[in-house]
Structures are given as structure tokens and as C-alpha cells.
C-alpha positions, 0 to 999 in steps of 0.5 A: 776603715779604721786606722791605727798607727803602729810599729812591729819591731822584732825585739825579743831575741839574741843580743846581736844585730840581725837582719829582718829575714834572720828573725822571720821565724819569730812572728808572722806579722807583716813586715810592713807594719813596722813604718806603716799604719795598722789597719782593720775593718770597723766591723771587727770592733763592732763584734768585739763591742757587741759579743765579747764579755770584756769588762770595763776599765772600772771593773779591773783597775785598782785605781780606775780614776787614773785612766779611762779607756775602751777595754774592748777596743784594746782587746780588738787592737791586740787581736788584730796586731798578732792576726788573731780571731780569738778574743783574749782575756784582759786583766790588770797587770801592773803600774808605775809612775807614769803608766798603768799595764794590762795583760791580754792572754789568748787561748793559745797562750800568747800574752800581750802587754798593754802599756797605757799612760796615766792622763797626767803623763800624756805628752802634748803633740808639738807642732812639726815634731813627731809624737814622743811615743814614735821615738820610744818605739824607734829607740827600742828597735835601735837599741835591740838591733844595733846596741844588742840590749834586750827589751820587749818586742813592740807589736802596735802603738798609737800615740793618740787619745782620739783613737777607738781605744780612747787613750794613747797605748803601746802593745808588746810581748810579754817579757820573761823574768821578774823584778829583781827587787821582788827578792831583794830583801831575801838574797845574798850580797853576792847575788846582789853583786851579780845583778850589779855586774849585769847592770854595769855590762848593759850600762857599757852596751848603752854607752856604746858610741853611735854613728850619729853626729847629733844629739837628741832623740831617735826616730825612723828615718822615714814613715814611707819606707813601708811603701818600698818593695824590698821592705822584707830585706831591710836590716833593722840594725842598719843606722840609715833606717833612723835619724836623730830628731829634737830631744823629746821630753819624757813624762817626768819633764811635763812642767816644761813650757816649751819643747825643742824643735830640732836636734843639737849639734853639741851639748852646749847648744842643747843646754842653750836651746833648752834655755832659749825655748823655755824663756821665750815661751815664759815671756809669751805666757807672762810678758817681759815685765820683770815685776809681773807675778808668775804662776807657781802651780804644784808641778813645780816642786822646787818653788813654794807656790805660796811665795811670789815669784816674778819674770825678774826672777826667772830672767835672772836665773836664766841668765845665771844658768847661761853663764854656767853653760858657757863657762863650764869645762867639758871633756876634751877627749872626744871619746867622752863626747861620743853620742850614746844611748843615755838612760835618765831612769836606770833602775832595778824596777825598769828591768826584769831578770832570771830569778835563778841566775840574776841574768837580765832578760829585758829593760822594759821603760824607754820613755826616758832614754835619748842620744846624748854625749857619753860623759851623761851616761855616768849615773849610777842605778837608782838603788846605789844612787844615795848616801844615807846619812849624809846632810840634807843639803849635800844630798840635795846637791850631790844625790841620786838625781845628779848622778851621786857622788861619794860622800866625803864626810864621816857618818856616825857609826851609831847613826841609824843609816850607817850600815845602809851608807856603808853597804851602798858605798860598797856596792858603788865602788864594785860598780865603778870597777865593773863599769871600768872593766867593761868600758875604760872610758868610766875611769876616776878622772871622768867619775870626778868631773861628771858631777857638775855636768850631770847637775847642769843637765838635770837643772836645765832639762827640768824647766824654769821651775828648777832654775828658780830654786834659790840653792840652784841659782846661788850654786850656779853663780859661785861655780861661775866665779870659781871657774872664772878665778881658776881661768 
């Protein structure tokens, strides 16, 4: 028998928690596929290999060097996932920073999306920790049924590169809508603000306090639930079907040396664990001698690979960041510490919307969503998370990656960026007002204090290369001194 690990997660309907039975009309797929393995006969694959005219990847990919996989096996997996005996047509659909996306269209009109990560974005498995892809699927399921956030319905997945497809993949239903930025330059400002209102509404949905006591990544509680006789009665909105595991790094953080092995009880513990595991991995790789020169590869954008860097610098940077973790003030309001879904890549490119109403129809990127404290759910959408015209030094510290603060200086009206700067500032002000309207915790005081916390989390979670950036080390030491002086 040929086994493909799979999850069927009925994710395409109304914005409310629903039982599995109430969604029965949505699909004829076996509910046992939710936690179990998808199994189909090897003869089915051999039929696809020998009789169906499906072009190889090199003939349909605009960038074939990014990915190589068995297109016929992918078509077979998609057909098996929807219990079809008909071969689909396979075409390239889209690509992102870390994935290539394909469309499989069946003769009855059914459309299935396949998302395959590029080789450079595939997250290595970690001993004793479930694969990252299993967390992505569980998080999408939980978000849909418990949090009421629209996202595509997952049909099947496989995290191994050794499966018949020859690459990890997720199969899901094709979501309706279009990318908002497809019309961004032609729509009115009122239409843009309508979309920002939608984004603020759903950011408040992400920020909803969740019934977990730890932070990390969400996984299914057990792979053995499929063995229960009453699986059809399971309510996918029941938090008991999920558990919190170690925070799984996304494809944007592959330059880490180490990953986490367990969930965390607090954000300070999470940060300390990040630093401790990364430092231990560095010592295991290069030793503890302070004069040892360490390898700086191209995936460390904060360090010049032509400069010489030593273990002493790395250890000093780790010590500086640990001091910052220990001394930085956290919110005292327990509501601001509540675990919630935090998206690290909140942007219009990861959203589909109705082209007429601007209503959001689906959030399509879940690689960088985790269970973290509410105060980390305060980044603006990327489209307004910048201050064009502000000095480069200011943007490197306060810019989009760190949540974006409003630039307190002035931009010359004659500057080419002046109009864009004022537009972004107006849109941010509107966005902050809408966030507060949807959830009063997004108040002015939180917006003022979030800067340091977002910056610390970003630096800590992006590994040793980010810590060793001279600007980061200097900022950490200065802030620790300021905090010590103030106390």
C-alpha cells in the first residue's frame, strides 16, 4: 500500500464554530482523513504514470530550477483526495517567496490548489517534534472552526520529500476572490480604507484570547483520534482536539542553527529558550573558544560575509540579548498577555477579497502564524507598515519588520516620498482607530510600548546572525542601561 499522510479539514464556510456533522454537506471525504493517513493503491499511481498525459514540471513552471517534482503523482494524489476517478488538468498558478502554486482542474469543474515549497524553503525535520506542515494544517483548522477566520479547506498534505510526488505539498480547495493589490493602483481611497477596515476586523479575530495556557505552535492533540468510532461526532471547534507544541520556525527563519523542542509558559521563557538553544547549537558547531572565526553565509543578511566574526562576538551578543530579555518591562494587564494567533506576515498579498465589495474571502498564507501573547499581535499590515522619507537609520530600527512606529520627525514637502508618507500615516491612523473599535485592548498606551517588545521578538526569533548586527548589540546595551537608570 502507498501511504500519504493527509488531513481533511472542512474550512470553507461561514465565520463561526461548527460541528463536523453540520458541515457534512460540504464534502463526501471520509472524516477519518482528518487525523489519519491517506491511502491509495499503488496501481492507481501506475495508471497515472502510464496513461494520463500530464506534462512534467519543467514544461509548466516559469522557474523550473526552483522545484522538481512528479506531476503525475501530484495529479494522482489530488484525484485520490477528492475520491475522483478522473484525471485533472495541471497548470502553474502562482508563486510566492517560498512556495510555487499549481492548479488542478477536474472535468466536473472541481478545482484543487497544490502548494509546493521551493527546496530552499523546506524546513528540516527535528527529532521528537512533529513536522512544521502538521502545525500549519492544524492551525488552519483551529482558526477556521474556533476563531471564525476564513481560509482554504485543506484536502491532503505530505511533509516528506520522499513521497511519490517527490516534494512536500499541501492540497486544498481553490479559494474564491482576487488579490487586493491587483487593483490597488486604480481603486479609490475609500475602497482602500474599506479593505483596511476588513483587515482590522480580522486582526481582532486573530487576537481573540484562546483557551491555552502556553505559547508556541498549534498541533492536533493526537494522531490516533481517527481510530475512535465516534469520529463523525467530533467538533472541530473544540479546543480539546488541539494542543500547544514547540514554536515551529517558518521558512523565513531557516538560518537558525536550532529549533525549540517544547512549548513555553511565558514570553520571557520563549525568548530565553530561543537564545539558549541557538547558543548551544553554535558552541556545538564552532566550539566555545572566543577567538574561533565563525562561518558567515549568504543567509545572514545582517552580517558582511567578507568581515571576520568570532565566537566571542556571538557569545557577547547572546549575553546582551539575555540582559534585555531579563530587564525589558512587559505589560502588567493580564489581558495583554493572553495567548492568541499572531501572524508574522500580515499583508494584502496573503489575502483574497471580493473585487466588488472588498470583503475578505480568505487568508491564504499560514506558514508564519503562531500562538503568542496578544501584545505581539500589534503589527500593521505590511502595505502601511513603513514611513517613506524617514531616515534610513530610523527605518532600520522602527520600520515594517518591527511593526512600524509613526516617524516623529518631519519630511520635506519637496521630498519625492512626501505624498506617500502622508498617505501611509493617514491610513495607519485610520487602521488604529478601527482596531480599537473592534478590540479596546488596541489602545494608545499599548501602541506606544509595543515597539521594544516587537523588536526584541523579531531579533531573538531570527537567530544568531541578527543578534550580532552591531546596531542590534548597541541598541540592546543602551536600552538595558536606560531601563536600569529609570528603575
